[in-house]
SEZATI-449535 format. One line per field, with one value per residue (C-alpha): residue number from 1; residue in three letters; x, y, z. Coordinates in steps of 0.02 Angstrom, whole numbers, plus 50000, padded with zeros to 5 digits. Layout:
SEZATI-449535
i [NUM/...]
aa [ALA/...]
c1 [X/...]
c2 [Y/...]
c3 [Z/...]
end
This chain:
SEZATI-449535
i [1/2/3/4/5/6/7/8/9/10/11/12/13/14/15/16/17/18/19/20/21/22/23/24/25/26/27/28/29/30/31/32/33/34/35/36/37/38/39/40/41/42/43/44/45/46/47/48/49/50/51/52/53/54/55/56/57/58/59/60/61/62/63/64/65/66/67/68/69/70/71/72/73/74/75/76/77/78/79/80/81/82/83/84/85/86/87/88/89/90/91/92/93/94/95/96/97/98/99/100/101/102/103/104/105/106/107/108/109/110/111/112/113/114/115/116/117/118/119/120/121/122/123/124/125/126/127/128/129/130/131/132/133/134/135/136/137/138/139/140/141/142/143/144/145/146/147/148/149/150/151/152/153/154/155/156/157/158/159/160/161/162/163/164/165/166/167/168/169/170/171/172/173/174/175/176/177/178/179/180/181/182/183/184/185/186/187/188/189/190/191/192/193/194/195/196/197/198/199/200/201/202/203/204/205/206/207/208/209/210/211/212/213/214/215/216/217/218/219/220/221/222/223/224/225/226/227/228/229/230/231/232/233/234/235/236/237/238/239/240/241/242/243/244/245/246/247/248/249/250/251/252/253/254/255/256/257/258/259/260/261/262/263/264/265/266/267/268/269/270/271/272/273/274/275/276/277/278/279/280/281/282/283/284/285/286/287/288/289/290/291/292/293/294/295/296/297/298/299/300/301/302/303/304/305/306/307/308/309/310/311/312/313/314/315/316/317/318/319/320/321/322/323/324/325/326/327/328/329]
aa [UNK/UNK/UNK/UNK/UNK/UNK/UNK/UNK/UNK/UNK/UNK/UNK/UNK/UNK/UNK/UNK/UNK/UNK/UNK/UNK/UNK/UNK/UNK/UNK/UNK/UNK/UNK/UNK/UNK/UNK/UNK/UNK/UNK/UNK/UNK/UNK/UNK/UNK/UNK/UNK/UNK/UNK/UNK/UNK/UNK/UNK/UNK/UNK/UNK/UNK/UNK/UNK/UNK/UNK/UNK/UNK/UNK/UNK/UNK/UNK/UNK/UNK/UNK/UNK/UNK/UNK/UNK/UNK/UNK/UNK/UNK/UNK/UNK/UNK/UNK/UNK/UNK/UNK/UNK/UNK/UNK/UNK/UNK/UNK/UNK/UNK/UNK/UNK/UNK/UNK/UNK/UNK/UNK/UNK/UNK/UNK/UNK/UNK/UNK/UNK/UNK/UNK/UNK/UNK/UNK/UNK/UNK/UNK/UNK/UNK/UNK/UNK/UNK/UNK/UNK/UNK/UNK/UNK/UNK/UNK/UNK/UNK/UNK/UNK/UNK/UNK/UNK/UNK/UNK/UNK/UNK/UNK/UNK/UNK/UNK/UNK/UNK/UNK/UNK/UNK/UNK/UNK/UNK/UNK/UNK/UNK/UNK/UNK/UNK/UNK/UNK/UNK/UNK/UNK/UNK/UNK/UNK/UNK/UNK/UNK/UNK/UNK/UNK/UNK/UNK/UNK/UNK/UNK/UNK/UNK/UNK/UNK/UNK/UNK/UNK/UNK/UNK/UNK/UNK/UNK/UNK/UNK/UNK/UNK/UNK/UNK/UNK/UNK/UNK/UNK/UNK/UNK/UNK/UNK/UNK/UNK/UNK/UNK/UNK/UNK/UNK/UNK/UNK/UNK/UNK/UNK/UNK/UNK/UNK/UNK/UNK/UNK/UNK/UNK/UNK/UNK/UNK/UNK/UNK/UNK/UNK/UNK/UNK/UNK/UNK/UNK/UNK/UNK/UNK/UNK/UNK/UNK/UNK/UNK/UNK/UNK/UNK/UNK/UNK/UNK/UNK/UNK/UNK/UNK/UNK/UNK/UNK/UNK/UNK/UNK/UNK/UNK/UNK/UNK/UNK/UNK/UNK/UNK/UNK/UNK/UNK/UNK/UNK/UNK/UNK/UNK/UNK/UNK/UNK/UNK/UNK/UNK/UNK/UNK/UNK/UNK/UNK/UNK/UNK/UNK/UNK/UNK/UNK/UNK/UNK/UNK/UNK/UNK/UNK/UNK/UNK/UNK/UNK/UNK/UNK/UNK/UNK/UNK/UNK/UNK/UNK/UNK/UNK/UNK/UNK/UNK/UNK/UNK/UNK/UNK/UNK/UNK/UNK/UNK/UNK/UNK/UNK/UNK/UNK/UNK/UNK/UNK/UNK/UNK/UNK/UNK/UNK/UNK/UNK]
c1 [50612/50619/50597/50484/50364/50325/50142/50039/49878/49793/49631/49713/49798/49637/49648/49829/49783/49712/49881/50047/50221/50390/50393/50207/50222/50276/50108/49958/49833/49689/49712/49706/49538/49482/49415/49318/49362/49283/49396/49306/49350/49368/49383/49456/49413/49554/49583/49529/49373/49326/49338/49231/49051/48986/49053/49063/48906/48995/49134/49052/49033/49213/49273/49173/49263/49171/49292/49263/49246/49103/48985/49055/49109/48969/48933/49086/49003/48870/48984/49117/49003/48926/49093/49180/49056/49088/48901/48798/48798/48634/48616/48473/48526/48429/48403/48398/48302/48379/48503/48625/48803/48906/49018/49199/49278/49308/49396/49307/49380/49240/49187/49291/49213/49176/49236/49342/49316/49473/49486/49622/49721/49866/49992/50165/50306/50455/50528/50402/50227/50129/49979/49881/49750/49644/49536/49460/49488/49352/49355/49470/49489/49669/49696/49870/49930/50063/50107/50242/50128/49956/49908/49979/49931/49977/49972/49978/50038/50024/50097/49966/50062/49972/49802/49735/49770/49701/49537/49537/49653/49755/49655/49774/49908/49797/49784/49700/49866/49941/49972/49806/49702/49597/49730/49880/49903/50051/50151/50224/50186/50171/50081/50118/50050/49953/50067/50217/50147/50152/49968/49828/49696/49554/49683/49807/49970/50080/50268/50284/50342/50319/50466/50621/50608/50427/50471/50610/50492/50363/50494/50560/50381/50358/50235/50246/50160/50240/50198/50222/50181/50179/50186/50105/50109/50039/50175/50307/50373/50295/50405/50407/50442/50426/50421/50401/50269/50304/50328/50330/50329/50510/50537/50676/50822/50807/50633/50600/50448/50443/50302/50239/50087/49988/49858/49717/49607/49558/49596/49753/49825/49958/50065/50163/50284/50390/50513/50439/50598/50650/50788/50746/50653/50529/50435/50447/50291/50255/50116/50027/50016/49878/49918/49814/49813/49729/49736/49741/49732/49778/49705/49702/49870/49816/49926/49915/49737/49650/49644/49530/49551/49488/49445/49564/49568/49650/49780/49851/49967/49908/49749/49652/49512/49548/49480/49629/49722/49890/49894/50059/50135]
c2 [48892/48992/48853/48900/48781/48788/48821/48694/48716/48547/48505/48348/48448/48512/48385/48429/48612/48575/48516/48571/48504/48581/48709/48692/48506/48558/48642/48531/48645/48528/48576/48763/48855/48938/49115/49164/49342/49435/49554/49684/49806/49979/50096/50267/50263/50351/50386/50566/50512/50397/50544/50661/50666/50728/50572/50434/50416/50332/50460/50548/50384/50339/50505/50468/50302/50169/50067/50031/49845/49864/49927/49853/49675/49573/49702/49674/49554/49685/49838/49771/49729/49903/49994/49896/49955/50139/50171/50253/50152/50107/50068/49997/50005/49912/50067/50206/50248/50192/50313/50328/50390/50432/50302/50297/50206/50324/50192/50025/49865/49784/49614/49621/49530/49641/49530/49377/49264/49198/49059/49117/49012/49071/48960/48972/48862/48907/49024/49071/49142/49064/49148/49038/49104/48991/49079/49075/49235/49200/49249/49399/49508/49550/49730/49733/49848/49728/49612/49525/49465/49385/49389/49467/49423/49548/49548/49717/49688/49809/49767/49877/50040/50121/50173/50223/50047/49965/50052/50069/49935/49976/50135/50213/50204/50242/50428/50537/50591/50419/50361/50324/50414/50571/50695/50593/50676/50609/50577/50414/50436/50272/50222/50323/50343/50498/50557/50560/50716/50895/50915/50814/50895/50818/50796/50703/50750/50789/50783/50899/50784/50810/50889/50779/50759/50704/50578/50509/50491/50402/50280/50245/50211/50081/50182/50081/49946/49791/49737/49553/49504/49348/49377/49235/49171/49002/48872/48976/48985/49118/49270/49353/49533/49639/49823/49947/50082/50244/50404/50295/50112/50057/49886/49783/49731/49557/49502/49456/49359/49194/49134/48970/48937/48803/48837/48737/48827/48994/48931/48971/48916/49038/49031/49185/49160/49278/49249/49287/49378/49463/49592/49776/49870/49725/49701/49547/49438/49351/49273/49392/49537/49585/49626/49677/49615/49667/49575/49625/49527/49596/49484/49493/49581/49734/49859/49996/50029/49905/49769/49684/49729/49670/49763/49746/49586/49563/49426/49338/49190/49030/49093/49251/49364/49399/49371/49261/49146/49080/48897/48834/48687]
c3 [49700/49538/49410/49265/49179/48994/48963/48868/48775/48753/48840/48908/49045/49122/49262/49294/49315/49486/49544/49474/49450/49494/49635/49658/49697/49871/49898/49931/49846/49886/50068/50034/50043/49882/49866/49712/49660/49515/49420/49316/49178/49260/49110/49152/49337/49430/49615/49585/49490/49635/49756/49649/49713/49546/49459/49590/49697/49841/49859/50007/50101/50061/50131/50288/50312/50210/50103/49918/49948/50072/49938/49778/49811/49734/49598/49489/49367/49331/49327/49209/49062/49071/49083/48945/48812/48846/48854/48990/49150/49236/49420/49523/49707/49840/49948/49818/49659/49493/49416/49272/49252/49097/49018/49075/48928/48780/48671/48697/48626/48525/48592/48750/48900/49050/49191/49235/49385/49469/49598/49717/49842/49950/50040/50115/50174/50282/50153/50019/49991/49846/49763/49644/49521/49412/49283/49109/49012/48883/48701/48703/48548/48506/48560/48482/48622/48687/48542/48644/48785/48773/48957/49115/49293/49429/49618/49706/49884/50030/50200/50282/50278/50132/50202/50031/49965/50123/50084/49895/49825/49671/49639/49765/49629/49478/49443/49315/49239/49204/49027/48943/49075/49043/49101/49045/48876/48779/48938/49002/49187/49282/49442/49599/49776/49830/49971/49855/49772/49834/49791/49712/49603/49503/49363/49475/49559/49409/49428/49579/49719/49905/49997/50010/50199/50184/50048/50156/50304/50196/50133/50307/50363/50226/50122/49961/49861/49788/49611/49562/49385/49275/49087/48990/48812/48756/48737/48826/49004/49115/49141/49312/49358/49514/49554/49695/49678/49771/49671/49515/49471/49477/49399/49478/49369/49447/49496/49677/49617/49521/49409/49338/49230/49139/49004/48926/48800/48877/49052/49152/49318/49374/49531/49581/49724/49828/49972/50142/50190/50030/50036/50052/49986/49993/50156/50267/50270/50435/50538/50656/50534/50412/50232/50081/49903/49742/49577/49394/49231/49060/48925/48736/48715/48813/48904/49036/49096/48980/49112/49237/49420/49589/49746/49892/49995/50165/50194/50346/50367/50453/50539/50574/50518/50335/50161/50116/50236/50177/50231/50300/50207]
end
């Protein structure tokens, strides 16, 4: 169901935030397990930066097969507040001596919080997947980067066919030469996946694409990410959009995703839904398969890279070994 709900901003709706009307009434959220996920401010941390041993301490271990989440889940609430200031970052590992690294935010937004904690629940019925995020965004300064939208909530979905995203979440699509990144210059380049480029350097992949036959093979193999987003403004209905990320982020003329939201103070409850069997190029979602999700929140009228992000989380329907289990309704 694609009905949209007007947001409200009075404290009286706090109790209603735990349940929701309209399309969400069909989901018994009280029966769905909750996963607390911390999203942190990442600064200018690109895929290429993360693979550079001189800049990212864990890059060697990542290249040897250890995923980002293995080391960093649990550290987000400490990392974000250091990164958001733009100052030198200090680390005190359990098994290594303390060390420092340069700041990775050249244009900090004064007073911006470094992390947001979201309570995430996932459910499905016979036709639809529902992703529910409940969070407080805190006292956000107005960045004036996106005057039209106060807050954006994004789900990056991978059906398991993008190994870089399986292991590194949305960093797989975040490169050094995107708009607002160190090598982006004055360009408007959007998110893209590593194998879509002829060659990756420390500065990214540029505009030179892989050969046409290779691109066609990647597409036929399902090498893509889905992008579902809810754009939020107090007192207005949520606005949904969707996109496919491959050699660029291509926003659909008609969104495959739907979005609903309620607000009270600095707290939001957002439900993004998507048909289980959406038309191509979107992937089918079914029990018995493992998927991956990562989350992002833009708050305080920010745009592009000035957001909060999560590490990747695995997803299954009904039952299985995964971070998130979509409960059948």
